Biopython code that builds the backbone (N, CA, C, O; Angstrom):
import numpy as np
from Bio.PDB.StructureBuilder import StructureBuilder

atoms = [
    (1, "MET", "N", (100.318, 151.902, 57.237)),
    (1, "MET", "CA", (101.244, 152.047, 58.390)),
    (1, "MET", "C", (101.943, 153.290, 58.427)),
    (1, "MET", "O", (102.609, 153.602, 57.439)),
    (2, "ASP", "N", (101.891, 154.058, 59.432)),
    (2, "ASP", "CA", (102.492, 155.419, 59.535)),
    (2, "ASP", "C", (103.555, 155.311, 60.411)),
    (2, "ASP", "O", (103.764, 154.193, 60.882)),
    (3, "TRP", "N", (104.375, 156.358, 60.779)),
    (3, "TRP", "CA", (105.573, 156.531, 61.555)),
    (3, "TRP", "C", (105.184, 156.099, 63.045)),
    (3, "TRP", "O", (105.953, 155.408, 63.713)),
    (4, "LEU", "N", (103.849, 156.579, 63.569)),
    (4, "LEU", "CA", (103.428, 156.338, 64.937)),
    (4, "LEU", "C", (103.338, 154.720, 65.198)),
    (4, "LEU", "O", (103.837, 154.160, 66.174)),
    (5, "ASP", "N", (102.636, 154.097, 64.181)),
    (5, "ASP", "CA", (102.663, 152.601, 64.459)),
    (5, "ASP", "C", (104.169, 152.036, 64.583)),
    (5, "ASP", "O", (104.337, 151.079, 65.338)),
    (6, "LEU", "N", (105.111, 152.490, 63.992)),
    (6, "LEU", "CA", (106.531, 152.064, 63.863)),
    (6, "LEU", "C", (106.997, 152.415, 65.365)),
    (6, "LEU", "O", (107.449, 151.547, 66.112)),
    (7, "VAL", "N", (106.866, 153.593, 65.694)),
    (7, "VAL", "CA", (107.384, 154.281, 66.921)),
    (7, "VAL", "C", (106.814, 153.309, 68.236)),
    (7, "VAL", "O", (107.435, 153.075, 69.273)),
    (8, "VAL", "N", (105.597, 152.876, 67.906)),
    (8, "VAL", "CA", (104.932, 152.213, 69.271)),
    (8, "VAL", "C", (105.115, 150.611, 69.281)),
    (8, "VAL", "O", (105.160, 149.943, 70.314)),
    (9, "PHE", "N", (105.201, 150.169, 68.158)),
    (9, "PHE", "CA", (105.355, 148.696, 68.183)),
    (9, "PHE", "C", (106.714, 148.136, 67.867)),
    (9, "PHE", "O", (106.907, 146.926, 67.992)),
    (10, "ALA", "N", (107.694, 148.969, 67.452)),
    (10, "ALA", "CA", (109.022, 148.520, 67.399)),
    (10, "ALA", "C", (109.618, 148.176, 68.745)),
    (10, "ALA", "O", (110.296, 147.155, 68.862)),
    (11, "PRO", "N", (109.387, 149.005, 69.791)),
    (11, "PRO", "CA", (110.016, 148.568, 71.187)),
    (11, "PRO", "C", (108.948, 147.443, 71.630)),
    (11, "PRO", "O", (109.470, 146.541, 72.284)),
    (12, "LEU", "N", (107.999, 147.351, 71.481)),
    (12, "LEU", "CA", (106.992, 146.279, 71.901)),
    (12, "LEU", "C", (107.576, 144.837, 71.289)),
    (12, "LEU", "O", (107.487, 143.786, 71.924)),
    (13, "LEU", "N", (108.089, 144.922, 70.178)),
    (13, "LEU", "CA", (108.380, 143.889, 69.381)),
    (13, "LEU", "C", (109.817, 143.459, 70.011)),
    (13, "LEU", "O", (110.056, 142.283, 70.285)),
    (14, "ALA", "N", (110.649, 144.392, 70.195)),
    (14, "ALA", "CA", (111.943, 144.058, 70.686)),
    (14, "ALA", "C", (111.885, 143.603, 72.304)),
    (14, "ALA", "O", (112.800, 142.941, 72.793)),
    (15, "LEU", "N", (111.042, 143.908, 72.865)),
    (15, "LEU", "CA", (110.742, 143.587, 74.370)),
    (15, "LEU", "C", (110.091, 141.996, 74.257)),
    (15, "LEU", "O", (110.390, 141.181, 75.130)),
    (16, "TYR", "N", (109.335, 141.678, 73.316)),
    (16, "TYR", "CA", (108.792, 140.488, 73.089)),
    (16, "TYR", "C", (109.977, 139.484, 72.926)),
    (16, "TYR", "O", (110.246, 138.497, 73.611)),
    (17, "GLY", "N", (110.624, 140.012, 71.813)),
    (17, "GLY", "CA", (111.870, 139.165, 71.357)),
    (17, "GLY", "C", (112.851, 139.009, 72.506)),
    (17, "GLY", "O", (113.535, 137.986, 72.524)),
    (18, "LEU", "N", (112.979, 139.837, 73.386)),
    (18, "LEU", "CA", (114.125, 139.948, 74.630)),
    (18, "LEU", "C", (113.441, 138.825, 75.622)),
    (18, "LEU", "O", (114.095, 137.886, 76.075)),
    (19, "ILE", "N", (112.196, 139.012, 75.872)),
    (19, "ILE", "CA", (111.592, 138.183, 76.915)),
    (19, "ILE", "C", (111.553, 136.616, 76.427)),
    (19, "ILE", "O", (111.949, 135.715, 77.165)),
    (20, "PHE", "N", (111.079, 136.401, 75.221)),
    (20, "PHE", "CA", (110.954, 135.081, 74.783)),
    (20, "PHE", "C", (112.358, 134.592, 74.395)),
    (20, "PHE", "O", (112.579, 133.382, 74.434)),
    (21, "GLY", "N", (113.229, 135.367, 74.058)),
    (21, "GLY", "CA", (114.610, 134.948, 73.710)),
    (21, "GLY", "C", (115.353, 134.436, 75.001)),
    (21, "GLY", "O", (116.170, 133.515, 74.962)),
    (22, "VAL", "N", (115.017, 135.077, 76.093)),
    (22, "VAL", "CA", (115.761, 134.716, 77.364)),
    (22, "VAL", "C", (115.014, 133.446, 77.995)),
    (22, "VAL", "O", (115.663, 132.538, 78.512)),
    (23, "ILE", "N", (113.808, 133.432, 77.936)),
    (23, "ILE", "CA", (112.759, 132.299, 78.451)),
    (23, "ILE", "C", (113.318, 131.147, 77.534)),
    (23, "ILE", "O", (113.743, 130.104, 78.033)),
    (24, "GLY", "N", (113.302, 131.393, 76.038)),
    (24, "GLY", "CA", (113.550, 130.193, 75.264)),
    (24, "GLY", "C", (115.033, 129.678, 75.548)),
    (24, "GLY", "O", (115.267, 128.471, 75.511)),
    (25, "GLY", "N", (116.031, 130.612, 75.831)),
    (25, "GLY", "CA", (117.346, 130.077, 76.019)),
    (25, "GLY", "C", (117.391, 129.276, 77.436)),
    (25, "GLY", "O", (117.871, 128.146, 77.517)),
    (26, "ALA", "N", (116.924, 129.873, 78.375)),
    (26, "ALA", "CA", (116.730, 129.144, 79.577)),
    (26, "ALA", "C", (116.113, 127.797, 79.568)),
    (26, "ALA", "O", (116.547, 126.879, 80.264)),
    (27, "LEU", "N", (115.256, 127.704, 78.898)),
    (27, "LEU", "CA", (114.493, 126.272, 78.591)),
    (27, "LEU", "C", (115.273, 125.373, 77.616)),
    (27, "LEU", "O", (115.094, 124.157, 77.687)),
    (28, "PHE", "N", (116.036, 125.831, 76.803)),
    (28, "PHE", "CA", (116.890, 125.075, 75.982)),
    (28, "PHE", "C", (118.021, 124.675, 76.805)),
    (28, "PHE", "O", (118.409, 123.518, 76.646)),
    (29, "GLY", "N", (118.635, 125.417, 77.667)),
    (29, "GLY", "CA", (119.683, 124.856, 78.694)),
    (29, "GLY", "C", (119.247, 123.966, 79.670)),
    (29, "GLY", "O", (120.002, 123.116, 80.141)),
    (30, "MET", "N", (117.949, 124.110, 80.049)),
    (30, "MET", "CA", (117.354, 123.017, 81.035)),
    (30, "MET", "C", (117.177, 121.775, 80.335)),
    (30, "MET", "O", (117.418, 120.692, 80.869)),
    (31, "LEU", "N", (116.758, 121.900, 79.137)),
    (31, "LEU", "CA", (116.537, 120.608, 78.295)),
    (31, "LEU", "C", (118.011, 120.041, 78.039)),
    (31, "LEU", "O", (118.134, 118.859, 78.361)),
    (32, "LEU", "N", (118.941, 120.545, 77.618)),
    (32, "LEU", "CA", (120.108, 119.943, 77.551)),
    (32, "LEU", "C", (120.696, 119.340, 78.737)),
    (32, "LEU", "O", (121.270, 118.252, 78.781)),
    (33, "GLN", "N", (120.488, 120.182, 79.729)),
    (33, "GLN", "CA", (121.147, 119.485, 80.961)),
    (33, "GLN", "C", (120.329, 118.216, 81.326)),
    (33, "GLN", "O", (120.897, 117.203, 81.734)),
    (34, "ALA", "N", (119.032, 118.290, 81.177)),
    (34, "ALA", "CA", (118.222, 116.926, 81.541)),
    (34, "ALA", "C", (118.692, 115.933, 80.633)),
    (34, "ALA", "O", (118.878, 114.808, 81.096)),
    (35, "LEU", "N", (118.950, 116.167, 79.258)),
    (35, "LEU", "CA", (119.309, 115.141, 78.370)),
    (35, "LEU", "C", (120.749, 114.390, 78.831)),
    (35, "LEU", "O", (121.018, 113.191, 78.763)),
    (36, "GLN", "N", (121.584, 115.506, 79.326)),
    (36, "GLN", "CA", (123.051, 114.895, 79.935)),
    (36, "GLN", "C", (122.930, 114.048, 81.176)),
    (36, "GLN", "O", (123.902, 113.449, 81.636)),
    (37, "GLY", "N", (121.759, 114.006, 81.699)),
    (37, "GLY", "CA", (121.726, 113.121, 82.982)),
    (37, "GLY", "C", (121.986, 114.204, 84.085)),
    (37, "GLY", "O", (122.133, 113.768, 85.226)),
    (38, "GLY", "N", (122.062, 115.522, 83.900)),
    (38, "GLY", "CA", (122.481, 116.271, 85.045)),
    (38, "GLY", "C", (123.851, 116.306, 85.219)),
    (38, "GLY", "O", (124.346, 116.823, 86.220)),
    (39, "ARG", "N", (124.570, 115.762, 84.262)),
    (39, "ARG", "CA", (126.169, 115.895, 84.286)),
    (39, "ARG", "C", (126.656, 117.300, 83.809)),
    (39, "ARG", "O", (126.089, 117.924, 82.912)),
    (40, "TRP", "N", (127.730, 117.733, 84.469)),
    (40, "TRP", "CA", (128.468, 118.845, 83.805)),
    (40, "TRP", "C", (129.513, 118.175, 82.491)),
    (40, "TRP", "O", (129.992, 117.046, 82.386)),
    (41, "TYR", "N", (129.614, 119.268, 81.664)),
    (41, "TYR", "CA", (130.780, 118.922, 80.535)),
    (41, "TYR", "C", (132.106, 118.997, 81.167)),
    (41, "TYR", "O", (133.044, 118.584, 80.485)),
    (42, "PHE", "N", (132.339, 119.414, 82.255)),
    (42, "PHE", "CA", (133.765, 119.522, 82.755)),
    (42, "PHE", "C", (134.010, 118.856, 84.257)),
    (42, "PHE", "O", (133.089, 118.543, 85.012)),
    (43, "ALA", "N", (135.204, 118.722, 84.505)),
    (43, "ALA", "CA", (135.361, 118.081, 85.903)),
    (43, "ALA", "C", (135.876, 118.960, 86.714)),
    (43, "ALA", "O", (136.544, 119.860, 86.206)),
    (44, "SER", "N", (135.721, 118.928, 87.998)),
    (44, "SER", "CA", (136.114, 119.882, 88.949)),
    (44, "SER", "C", (137.260, 119.430, 89.732)),
    (44, "SER", "O", (137.084, 118.400, 90.382)),
    (45, "LEU", "N", (138.435, 120.018, 89.799)),
    (45, "LEU", "CA", (139.662, 119.528, 90.231)),
    (45, "LEU", "C", (139.995, 120.566, 91.400)),
    (45, "LEU", "O", (139.760, 121.774, 91.352)),
    (46, "ARG", "N", (140.526, 119.941, 92.354)),
    (46, "ARG", "CA", (141.167, 120.712, 93.532)),
    (46, "ARG", "C", (142.574, 121.374, 93.276)),
    (46, "ARG", "O", (142.959, 122.407, 93.824)),
    (47, "SER", "N", (143.239, 120.675, 92.421)),
    (47, "SER", "CA", (144.363, 121.130, 92.190)),
    (47, "SER", "C", (144.953, 120.493, 91.116)),
    (47, "SER", "O", (144.579, 119.327, 90.991)),
    (48, "MET", "N", (145.870, 120.936, 90.183)),
    (48, "MET", "CA", (146.532, 120.285, 89.070)),
    (48, "MET", "C", (147.929, 119.862, 89.251)),
    (48, "MET", "O", (148.684, 120.789, 89.545)),
    (49, "GLN", "N", (148.406, 118.824, 89.162)),
    (49, "GLN", "CA", (149.856, 118.307, 89.281)),
    (49, "GLN", "C", (150.280, 117.746, 88.256)),
    (49, "GLN", "O", (149.604, 116.814, 87.822)),
    (50, "PRO", "N", (151.473, 118.115, 87.576)),
    (50, "PRO", "CA", (152.089, 117.622, 86.434)),
    (50, "PRO", "C", (152.443, 116.076, 86.662)),
    (50, "PRO", "O", (152.593, 115.627, 87.798)),
    (51, "SER", "N", (152.566, 115.293, 85.510)),
    (51, "SER", "CA", (152.883, 113.857, 85.593)),
    (51, "SER", "C", (154.113, 113.847, 85.348)),
    (51, "SER", "O", (154.621, 112.776, 85.682)),
    (52, "ARG", "N", (155.010, 114.767, 84.792)),
    (52, "ARG", "CA", (156.372, 114.859, 84.726)),
    (52, "ARG", "C", (156.907, 116.082, 84.691)),
    (52, "ARG", "O", (156.114, 116.990, 84.444)),
    (53, "TYR", "N", (158.246, 116.423, 84.902)),
    (53, "TYR", "CA", (159.052, 117.699, 84.602)),
    (53, "TYR", "C", (160.123, 117.453, 83.733)),
    (53, "TYR", "O", (160.788, 116.423, 83.627)),
    (54, "GLU", "N", (160.222, 118.553, 83.100)),
    (54, "GLU", "CA", (161.279, 118.555, 81.891)),
    (54, "GLU", "C", (162.116, 119.690, 82.051)),
    (54, "GLU", "O", (161.550, 120.780, 82.134)),
    (55, "VAL", "N", (163.498, 119.642, 82.118)),
    (55, "VAL", "CA", (164.340, 120.696, 82.318)),
    (55, "VAL", "C", (165.094, 120.850, 80.889)),
    (55, "VAL", "O", (165.869, 119.991, 80.468)),
    (56, "VAL", "N", (164.783, 122.023, 80.203)),
    (56, "VAL", "CA", (165.505, 122.251, 78.871)),
    (56, "VAL", "C", (166.692, 123.223, 79.254)),
    (56, "VAL", "O", (166.433, 124.415, 79.420)),
    (57, "VAL", "N", (167.968, 122.762, 79.399)),
    (57, "VAL", "CA", (169.105, 123.718, 79.672)),
    (57, "VAL", "C", (169.548, 123.962, 78.482)),
    (57, "VAL", "O", (169.851, 125.142, 78.303)),
    (58, "ASP", "N", (169.747, 123.005, 77.284)),
    (58, "ASP", "CA", (170.547, 123.251, 76.269)),
    (58, "ASP", "C", (169.983, 124.373, 75.533)),
    (58, "ASP", "O", (170.800, 125.172, 75.074)),
    (59, "GLU", "N", (168.595, 124.615, 75.305)),
    (59, "GLU", "CA", (168.044, 125.853, 74.782)),
    (59, "GLU", "C", (168.227, 126.995, 75.506)),
    (59, "GLU", "O", (168.289, 128.072, 74.914)),
    (60, "ALA", "N", (168.331, 126.927, 76.765)),
    (60, "ALA", "CA", (168.527, 128.178, 77.610)),
    (60, "ALA", "C", (169.950, 128.640, 77.451)),
    (60, "ALA", "O", (170.185, 129.848, 77.473)),
    (61, "VAL", "N", (170.934, 127.743, 77.287)),
    (61, "VAL", "CA", (172.207, 127.994, 77.167)),
    (61, "VAL", "C", (172.321, 128.696, 75.668)),
    (61, "VAL", "O", (172.755, 129.845, 75.578)),
    (62, "ARG", "N", (171.962, 128.046, 74.648)),
    (62, "ARG", "CA", (171.822, 128.506, 73.408)),
    (62, "ARG", "C", (171.383, 129.989, 73.315)),
    (62, "ARG", "O", (172.043, 130.873, 72.769)),
    (63, "LEU", "N", (170.172, 130.146, 73.925)),
    (63, "LEU", "CA", (169.699, 131.416, 73.871)),
    (63, "LEU", "C", (170.609, 132.460, 74.523)),
    (63, "LEU", "O", (170.970, 133.440, 73.871)),
    (64, "ILE", "N", (170.986, 132.278, 75.778)),
    (64, "ILE", "CA", (171.804, 133.068, 76.602)),
    (64, "ILE", "C", (173.172, 133.201, 75.816)),
    (64, "ILE", "O", (173.762, 134.274, 75.944)),
    (65, "GLY", "N", (173.705, 132.281, 75.065)),
    (65, "GLY", "CA", (175.035, 132.507, 74.407)),
    (65, "GLY", "C", (175.029, 133.384, 73.314)),
    (65, "GLY", "O", (175.989, 134.107, 73.047)),
    (66, "GLY", "N", (173.756, 133.344, 72.530)),
    (66, "GLY", "CA", (173.449, 134.113, 71.328)),
    (66, "GLY", "C", (173.355, 135.978, 71.913)),
    (66, "GLY", "O", (173.528, 136.950, 71.178)),
    (67, "LEU", "N", (173.065, 136.009, 73.279)),
    (67, "LEU", "CA", (173.174, 137.461, 73.521)),
    (67, "LEU", "C", (174.519, 138.117, 73.791)),
    (67, "LEU", "O", (175.382, 137.582, 74.487)),
    (68, "GLN", "N", (174.640, 139.181, 73.267)),
    (68, "GLN", "CA", (175.832, 140.049, 73.562)),
    (68, "GLN", "C", (175.526, 141.176, 74.477)),
    (68, "GLN", "O", (174.634, 142.001, 74.280)),
    (69, "THR", "N", (176.257, 141.151, 75.401)),
    (69, "THR", "CA", (176.088, 142.252, 76.315)),
    (69, "THR", "C", (176.956, 143.519, 75.769)),
    (69, "THR", "O", (178.124, 143.380, 75.407)),
    (70, "THR", "N", (176.331, 144.659, 75.746)),
    (70, "THR", "CA", (176.961, 145.837, 75.534)),
    (70, "THR", "C", (176.949, 146.868, 76.591)),
    (70, "THR", "O", (175.849, 147.375, 76.814)),
    (71, "GLY", "N", (177.940, 147.271, 77.274)),
    (71, "GLY", "CA", (178.314, 148.045, 78.130)),
    (71, "GLY", "C", (177.667, 149.469, 77.906)),
    (71, "GLY", "O", (177.302, 149.782, 76.772)),
    (72, "GLY", "N", (177.545, 150.189, 78.793)),
    (72, "GLY", "CA", (176.969, 151.593, 78.939)),
    (72, "GLY", "C", (177.839, 152.589, 77.871)),
    (72, "GLY", "O", (177.260, 153.367, 77.113)),
    (73, "GLY", "N", (179.372, 152.441, 77.929)),
    (73, "GLY", "CA", (180.188, 153.284, 77.436)),
    (73, "GLY", "C", (181.149, 152.581, 76.256)),
    (73, "GLY", "O", (181.014, 151.368, 76.093)),
    (74, "SER", "N", (181.869, 153.123, 75.638)),
    (74, "SER", "CA", (182.900, 152.556, 74.868)),
    (74, "SER", "C", (184.000, 151.808, 75.607)),
    (74, "SER", "O", (184.393, 152.184, 76.712)),
    (75, "THR", "N", (184.526, 150.667, 74.933)),
    (75, "THR", "CA", (185.744, 149.908, 75.584)),
    (75, "THR", "C", (186.980, 150.431, 75.226)),
    (75, "THR", "O", (187.975, 150.028, 75.828)),
    (76, "ARG", "N", (187.118, 151.540, 74.052)),
    (76, "ARG", "CA", (188.370, 152.033, 73.606)),
    (76, "ARG", "C", (188.882, 153.081, 74.610)),
    (76, "ARG", "O", (188.128, 153.754, 75.313)),
    (77, "THR", "N", (189.962, 153.148, 74.620)),
    (77, "THR", "CA", (190.881, 154.112, 75.690)),
    (77, "THR", "C", (191.758, 155.122, 74.714)),
    (77, "THR", "O", (192.526, 155.946, 75.210)),
]
sb = StructureBuilder()
sb.init_structure("model")
sb.init_model(0)
sb.init_chain("A")
sb.init_seg("    ")
for serial, (resi, resn, name, xyz) in enumerate(atoms, 1):
    if name == "N":
        sb.init_residue(resn, " ", resi, " ")
    sb.init_atom(name, np.array(xyz, "f"), 0.0, 1.0, " ", f" {name:<3s}", serial, name[0])
structure = sb.get_structure()
């Protein structure tokens, strides 16, 4: 086998793998979809609404209280 065979057959082999890989993947996906009875694995929702609301004020007060404001200038006169 010389280098010319490699130059000719390597792209052909890559094309063969690409074509049959895509076709094989599509067939595999179709088979899995058929085995699931045509159902999708997720549910479509028009909107999401929370079942409850929670307001966490204590944590916010603690975080804000821990901050110290520093003015732009010195407070000494």
